[in-house]
C-alpha positions, 0 to 999 in steps of 0.5 A, spaced: 340 605 183 341 602 189 334 604 191 332 601 185 334 595 187 332 595 194 325 596 191 325 591 186 328 585 191 322 588 196 317 586 191 320 580 189 320 577 196 312 580 197 310 577 190 313 570 193 310 570 200 303 571 196 304 565 192 307 561 198 313 560 193 320 558 197 316 558 203 318 552 207 312 551 211 306 552 206 301 547 205 302 540 202 297 538 197 292 533 201 288 532 194 284 526 194 279 522 197 280 520 205 278 515 211 278 518 218 282 512 221 278 512 228 284 508 232 288 514 231 284 520 231 279 524 236 275 529 238 276 534 245 270 537 247 272 544 251 267 549 255 268 555 259 268 553 267 270 558 273 274 556 279 276 559 286 268 560 287 267 564 281 273 568 282 277 565 276 275 563 269 278 558 265 277 552 259 275 545 262 276 539 257 269 535 258 273 530 254 275 526 248 270 522 244 271 517 238 272 520 231 269 517 224 268 520 217 271 521 210 273 527 206 275 529 199 280 535 197 280 537 190 286 542 190 284 544 183 277 546 185 277 547 193 269 548 192 268 541 190 272 538 197 267 535 202 268 533 210 263 528 214 264 527 220 261 523 226 263 524 233 261 520 238 263 517 246 268 511 246 264 506 249 265 503 242 269 503 235 263 506 232 257 510 233 252 507 238 246 511 234 245 512 228 243 519 225 236 518 224 236 515 231 236 508 230 239 504 236 239 497 240 236 497 246 241 494 250 245 501 248 241 505 253 244 501 258 250 506 258 248 513 259 254 516 254 251 511 248 245 517 248 249 522 244 252 522 237 254 529 234 255 530 226 258 534 221 256 535 213 259 540 210 256 544 204 262 549 202 269 549 202 274 555 201 281 555 202 283 562 207 289 567 205 294 563 210 292 556 206 288 553 211 281 550 209 274 553 212 269 548 211 261 551 213 255 546 213 250 542 218 252 541 225 248 536 228 246 534 235 242 527 236 240 525 243 235 519 246 232 520 252 228 515 256 223 518 261 224 514 268 218 513 272 220 514 279 213 512 282 214 509 289 210 502 290 211 496 295 213 492 289 218 498 287 225 493 284 228 499 280 227 505 275 222 503 270 224 507 263 219 509 258 220 509 250 226 512 248 225 519 245 229 522 240 232 529 239 235 531 233 237 539 232 242 542 226 244 548 226 250 551 221 258 551 223 264 552 220 270 548 221 277 550 220 282 545 218 290 546 218 293 542 213 300 539 214 306 542 211 310 540 206 316 540 211 312 534 215 312 528 213 307 523 211 305 517 214 308 510 212 301 507 210 300 515 205 296 518 210 296 524 213 294 529 219 289 534 219 286 538 225 281 543 225 276 546 230 270 549 231 267 554 236 259 554 238 256 560 242 251 557 247 245 562 244 247 560 237 246 553 239 243 551 246 241 544 245 248 542 242 252 545 249 247 543 253 247 536 250 255 535 250 256 538 257 251 533 260 254 527 257 259 522 259 265 522 256 268 515 257 276 515 256 279 514 249 285 509 248 288 509 241 291 504 238 288 499 243 291 491 243 289 486 247 292 479 248 290 474 252 295 470 257 298 463 254 294 457 257 300 456 261 302 461 265 297 463 271 291 467 268 290 474 270 286 476 264 287 480 257 293 484 257 292 490 253 296 496 251 294 503 247 295 510 249 290 514 253 287 521 252 286 524 259 283 530 260 286 535 266 280 537 269 278 542 274 283 544 280 283 541 286 278 544 291 282 546 298 279 542 304 280 544 311 286 542 315 282 538 320 278 535 315 271 538 316 268 542 311 261 543 315 258 550 312 263 551 307 261 552 300 260 547 295 261 551 288 268 552 288 269 549 280 264 550 276 261 548 269 259 555 266 257 552 259 257 558 255 261 556 249 263 549 246 270 548 242 270 542 238 278 540 236 279 534 231 285 531 231 284 526 224 289 521 222 286 520 214 289 515 210 287 513 202 280 511 201 280 504 200 276 502 194 268 500 195 268 505 201 263 510 200 261 517 203 258 517 210 250 520 209 248 526 210 241 530 212 
């Protein structure tokens, strides 16, 4: 009788685990239409590198990027869900170039303005552990301009040729970790959602090469600037915010006497065989009139 009771109890525990009942950390419902809060969202770009002259392998963060987008989740039929994202350098609160490559000439004055990453899901599935897996098109848009460096007597700086647009797309999969029932929602009814995707250079060389070679400026979240009162000594605007900084590569050792003549210059080296994109999104309810971002 005792043995029979133990077996029944074990079956009930297993059933509760499969159904997610009674589990304090089961995924919370995220059904609805959402807008990415650009001021409180980011994407971290990570690649592989070596240090100590190639003896030690490590992962290094290339930097943080800004993130905008929209998402729609359907609990009743998760396959009807949709995720659209734009990832871009933090020189402005919105992308400086479009997916179609359209831009303003002045944007090209800053090298970090040349890159835009896009993701448009085509299929969304729920994994057994409750995470969501979105598969779709990962797109890299890059605008380059050739430089005419031909020397001449009247040389007054580099002369740039016409912009050249590069747009390449490959299939990729983002895996998202929904908040759990034990995690409280934001005051505005929003939620936090994180996810990631990994890309191998052999599968998408254009993307990895572009991201590694792009300058990613410092991201400041929730930036707030206030001008000083006219009665006070003028010192410019006073700004506050949260700085997202990467740790960077290990410090290269130097000779005690300050002379490094004849030493190798590749103590640290970015390899760039793979790229990981981690997105950390604050989603707020999609207001009326806000529509989905255009795909390809």
